[in-house]
MIDOSE-1310 file (N, C-alpha, C; in nm, 2 decimals, decimal comma, always signed):
residues 109
mtey	+0,51/-1,25/+1,52/+0,40/-1,19/+1,55/+0,29/-1,30/+1,49; +0,23/-1,35/+1,64/+0,10/-1,47/+1,61/-0,01/-1,37/+1,57; -0,08/-1,42/+1,45/-0,19/-1,38/+1,42/-0,32/-1,46/+1,44; -0,43/-1,43/+1,50/-0,53/-1,53/+1,57/-0,65/-1,47/+1,46
qvkr	-0,72/-1,57/+1,43/-0,86/-1,53/+1,33/-0,97/-1,56/+1,44; -1,05/-1,46/+1,40/-1,18/-1,42/+1,50/-1,29/-1,51/+1,41; -1,37/-1,58/+1,48/-1,45/-1,67/+1,46/-1,59/-1,59/+1,47; -1,68/-1,58/+1,37/-1,81/-1,48/+1,36/-1,91/-1,61/+1,39
plqt	-2,04/-1,58/+1,47/-2,03/-1,43/+1,55/-1,98/-1,45/+1,66; -1,94/-1,35/+1,71/-1,92/-1,31/+1,81/-1,99/-1,30/+1,94; -1,98/-1,35/+2,08/-2,08/-1,36/+2,15/-2,08/-1,26/+2,22; -1,97/-1,19/+2,24/-2,00/-1,06/+2,33/-1,90/-0,95/+2,23
apvh	-1,97/-0,81/+2,24/-1,94/-0,69/+2,17/-1,78/-0,65/+2,18; -1,74/-0,63/+2,06/-1,57/-0,60/+2,09/-1,57/-0,46/+2,15; -1,48/-0,48/+2,19/-1,43/-0,33/+2,27/-1,42/-0,21/+2,17; -1,51/-0,09/+2,27/-1,51/+0,02/+2,21/-1,36/+0,06/+2,20
pgel	-1,32/+0,15/+2,11/-1,18/+0,22/+2,11/-1,18/+0,35/+2,21; -1,26/+0,37/+2,23/-1,25/+0,48/+2,32/-1,21/+0,42/+2,47; -1,25/+0,29/+2,48/-1,16/+0,24/+2,61/-1,02/+0,24/+2,58; -0,97/+0,21/+2,48/-0,79/+0,20/+2,46/-0,78/+0,33/+2,48
mrev	-0,85/+0,43/+2,40/-0,79/+0,55/+2,39/-0,82/+0,62/+2,55; -0,88/+0,57/+2,66/-0,90/+0,61/+2,76/-0,79/+0,57/+2,83; -0,73/+0,45/+2,82/-0,61/+0,39/+2,89/-0,51/+0,47/+2,83; -0,49/+0,46/+2,68/-0,38/+0,51/+2,64/-0,36/+0,70/+2,72
lleq	-0,45/+0,77/+2,72/-0,48/+0,89/+2,76/-0,40/+0,93/+2,90; -0,51/+0,87/+2,95/-0,50/+0,85/+3,11/-0,40/+0,78/+3,17; -0,35/+0,68/+3,11/-0,26/+0,59/+3,23/-0,11/+0,60/+3,14; -0,12/+0,62/+3,02/+0,01/+0,61/+2,96/+0,09/+0,75/+2,93
vkvp	+0,01/+0,84/+2,87/+0,05/+0,94/+2,86/+0,00/+1,02/+2,94; -0,09/+1,03/+3,02/-0,10/+1,09/+3,18/-0,14/+1,24/+3,15; -0,23/+1,26/+3,06/-0,28/+1,40/+2,98/-0,43/+1,40/+3,06; -0,43/+1,51/+3,13/-0,61/+1,51/+3,15/-0,70/+1,54/+3,08
vaka	-0,81/+1,50/+3,06/-0,88/+1,51/+2,93/-0,92/+1,65/+2,90; -0,94/+1,72/+2,97/-0,97/+1,89/+2,96/-0,86/+1,91/+2,87; -0,73/+1,89/+2,92/-0,61/+1,97/+2,83/-0,60/+1,87/+2,72; -0,61/+1,75/+2,70/-0,64/+1,70/+2,60/-0,74/+1,76/+2,47
aram	-0,85/+1,75/+2,54/-0,95/+1,80/+2,45/-0,92/+1,95/+2,40; -0,87/+2,03/+2,47/-0,79/+2,19/+2,41/-0,68/+2,17/+2,34; -0,58/+2,06/+2,35/-0,46/+2,05/+2,26/-0,56/+1,98/+2,12; -0,64/+1,89/+2,11/-0,70/+1,84/+2,03/-0,81/+1,93/+1,91
gitr	-0,86/+2,05/+2,04/-0,94/+2,15/+1,94/-1,09/+2,11/+1,94; -1,11/+2,02/+2,03/-1,26/+1,96/+2,05/-1,30/+1,99/+2,18; -1,42/+2,00/+2,22/-1,50/+2,00/+2,34/-1,45/+1,88/+2,41; -1,50/+1,93/+2,54/-1,42/+1,80/+2,67/-1,57/+1,67/+2,68
paly	-1,69/+1,73/+2,62/-1,80/+1,64/+2,63/-1,78/+1,55/+2,51; -1,74/+1,61/+2,39/-1,71/+1,51/+2,26/-1,60/+1,45/+2,32; -1,50/+1,44/+2,37/-1,39/+1,35/+2,38/-1,45/+1,24/+2,51; -1,49/+1,31/+2,57/-1,56/+1,23/+2,70/-1,65/+1,13/+2,63
avln	-1,74/+1,19/+2,56/-1,84/+1,07/+2,49/-1,77/+0,96/+2,43; -1,64/+0,96/+2,34/-1,59/+0,88/+2,33/-1,49/+0,78/+2,38; -1,44/+0,83/+2,50/-1,36/+0,78/+2,61/-1,46/+0,70/+2,67; -1,61/+0,75/+2,68/-1,69/+0,65/+2,80/-1,75/+0,54/+2,68
gtgr	-1,73/+0,53/+2,54/-1,77/+0,47/+2,48/-1,92/+0,46/+2,39; -1,97/+0,57/+2,45/-2,09/+0,62/+2,39/-2,10/+0,69/+2,24; -1,94/+0,77/+2,22/-1,94/+0,85/+2,09/-1,84/+0,76/+2,00; -1,88/+0,78/+1,87/-1,82/+0,70/+1,77/-1,68/+0,77/+1,76
vtad	-1,57/+0,69/+1,73/-1,43/+0,73/+1,69/-1,44/+0,73/+1,53; -1,43/+0,91/+1,48/-1,44/+0,90/+1,35/-1,30/+0,92/+1,29; -1,26/+0,95/+1,19/-1,14/+0,98/+1,10/-1,08/+1,08/+1,18; -1,16/+1,19/+1,18/-1,10/+1,32/+1,21/-1,06/+1,28/+1,37
mall	-1,13/+1,22/+1,45/-1,10/+1,23/+1,60/-0,98/+1,12/+1,62; -0,96/+1,01/+1,50/-0,84/+0,92/+1,53/-0,71/+1,03/+1,50; -0,72/+1,08/+1,41/-0,62/+1,15/+1,37/-0,59/+1,27/+1,49; -0,68/+1,33/+1,52/-0,60/+1,44/+1,64/-0,57/+1,34/+1,78
fckl	-0,63/+1,28/+1,77/-0,61/+1,20/+1,93/-0,47/+1,15/+1,89; -0,43/+1,05/+1,78/-0,34/+1,03/+1,72/-0,20/+1,09/+1,68; -0,23/+1,22/+1,71/-0,11/+1,31/+1,67/-0,09/+1,36/+1,83; -0,20/+1,36/+1,91/-0,19/+1,38/+2,06/-0,06/+1,31/+2,14
tgav	-0,10/+1,17/+2,09/-0,04/+1,06/+2,19/+0,06/+1,01/+2,12; +0,08/+0,99/+1,98/+0,17/+0,90/+1,91/+0,12/+0,76/+1,89; -0,01/+0,74/+1,87/-0,05/+0,61/+1,88/-0,07/+0,62/+1,70; -0,15/+0,49/+1,66/-0,19/+0,49/+1,51/-0,34/+0,48/+1,50
pdlf	-0,39/+0,57/+1,45/-0,49/+0,59/+1,39/-0,58/+0,48/+1,36; -0,56/+0,40/+1,24/-0,58/+0,31/+1,18/-0,63/+0,19/+1,29; -0,56/+0,16/+1,39/-0,63/+0,07/+1,50/-0,73/+0,10/+1,57; -0,76/+0,23/+1,58/-0,90/+0,30/+1,66/-1,03/+0,25/+1,53
lhmq	-0,99/+0,32/+1,44/-1,10/+0,28/+1,33/-1,10/+0,13/+1,28; -1,04/+0,05/+1,29/-1,07/-0,08/+1,27/-1,17/-0,14/+1,42; -1,11/-0,08/+1,51/-1,17/-0,14/+1,65/-1,33/-0,04/+1,64; -1,36/+0,06/+1,58/-1,47/+0,09/+1,57/-1,55/+0,05/+1,46
dshd	-1,51/+0,02/+1,37/-1,56/-0,08/+1,25/-1,59/-0,22/+1,32; -1,56/-0,26/+1,39/-1,59/-0,39/+1,44/-1,68/-0,38/+1,56; -1,67/-0,25/+1,62/-1,76/-0,26/+1,72/-1,90/-0,21/+1,66; -1,90/-0,16/+1,56/-2,02/-0,13/+1,51/-2,07/-0,21/+1,41
lwrs	-2,01/-0,32/+1,34/-2,04/-0,41/+1,26/-2,09/-0,49/+1,35; -2,03/-0,54/+1,51/-2,13/-0,64/+1,56/-2,26/-0,56/+1,61; -2,24/-0,47/+1,65/-2,39/-0,38/+1,70/-2,48/-0,40/+1,60; -2,44/-0,36/+1,47/-2,57/-0,38/+1,36/-2,60/-0,54/+1,33
qqkl	-2,50/-0,64/+1,36/-2,57/-0,77/+1,33/-2,66/-0,80/+1,46; -2,62/-0,75/+1,60/-2,71/-0,79/+1,68/-2,86/-0,73/+1,65; -2,88/-0,59/+1,63/-2,99/-0,53/+1,60/-3,04/-0,57/+1,50; -3,01/-0,62/+1,37/-3,09/-0,69/+1,26/-3,06/-0,82/+1,24
rarl	-3,02/-0,92/+1,34/-3,01/-1,04/+1,37/-3,13/-1,13/+1,31; -3,27/-1,05/+1,33/-3,40/-1,14/+1,28/-3,42/-1,11/+1,12; -3,42/-0,99/+1,11/-3,42/-0,97/+0,93/-3,30/-1,03/+0,87; -3,18/-1,06/+0,90/-3,05/-1,12/+0,85/-3,15/-1,27/+0,81
akik	-3,17/-1,29/+0,92/-3,18/-1,45/+0,89/-3,32/-1,47/+0,78; -3,43/-1,37/+0,80/-3,51/-1,38/+0,69/-3,46/-1,39/+0,51; -3,37/-1,32/+0,52/-3,29/-1,31/+0,37/-3,23/-1,39/+0,34; -3,27/-1,46/+0,22/-3,21/-1,57/+0,14/-3,10/-1,53/+0,06
svrv	-2,97/-1,54/+0,10/-2,87/-1,54/+0,03/-2,87/-1,57/-0,13; -2,81/-1,49/-0,23/-2,79/-1,48/-0,34/-2,62/-1,51/-0,38; -2,60/-1,59/-0,46/-2,45/-1,63/-0,50/-2,41/-1,59/-0,62; -2,31/-1,52/-0,67/-2,27/-1,47/-0,75/-2,19/-1,60/-0,80
dhat	-2,17/-1,64/-0,92/-2,07/-1,75/-0,98/-1,97/-1,62/-1,05; -1,86/-1,64/-1,00/-1,79/-1,53/-1,06/-1,68/-1,55/-1,20; -1,72/-1,70/-1,21/-1,63/-1,76/-1,33/-1,74/-1,72/-1,44; -1,85/-1,69/-1,43/-1,92/-1,66/-1,54/-2,01/-1,52/-1,52
a	-1,95/-1,45/-1,43/-2,01/-1,32/-1,46/-1,89/-1,23/-1,51
């Protein structure tokens, strides 16, 4: 399998994991959202929020979703982290530019 390096900063936001979850749920396993939410023991609005990209994929949500669908929870958590990091970088861009980096010499530390 080929591995590709992502160069930072990305110009567009990484895909929200809810988009992939929606595809897995509705197109691959073909389970309606209401039925999936009941099976996972969560509310429909909570699941819809994630699938629509407005809610976060927590560790709990990833585990519940992956138990239902057979997917791998790590993927969704990594996607959420990448999405959150990109959003934070955009929000803090001006503040980050003003901070002078302090480098630690690990050889002498």
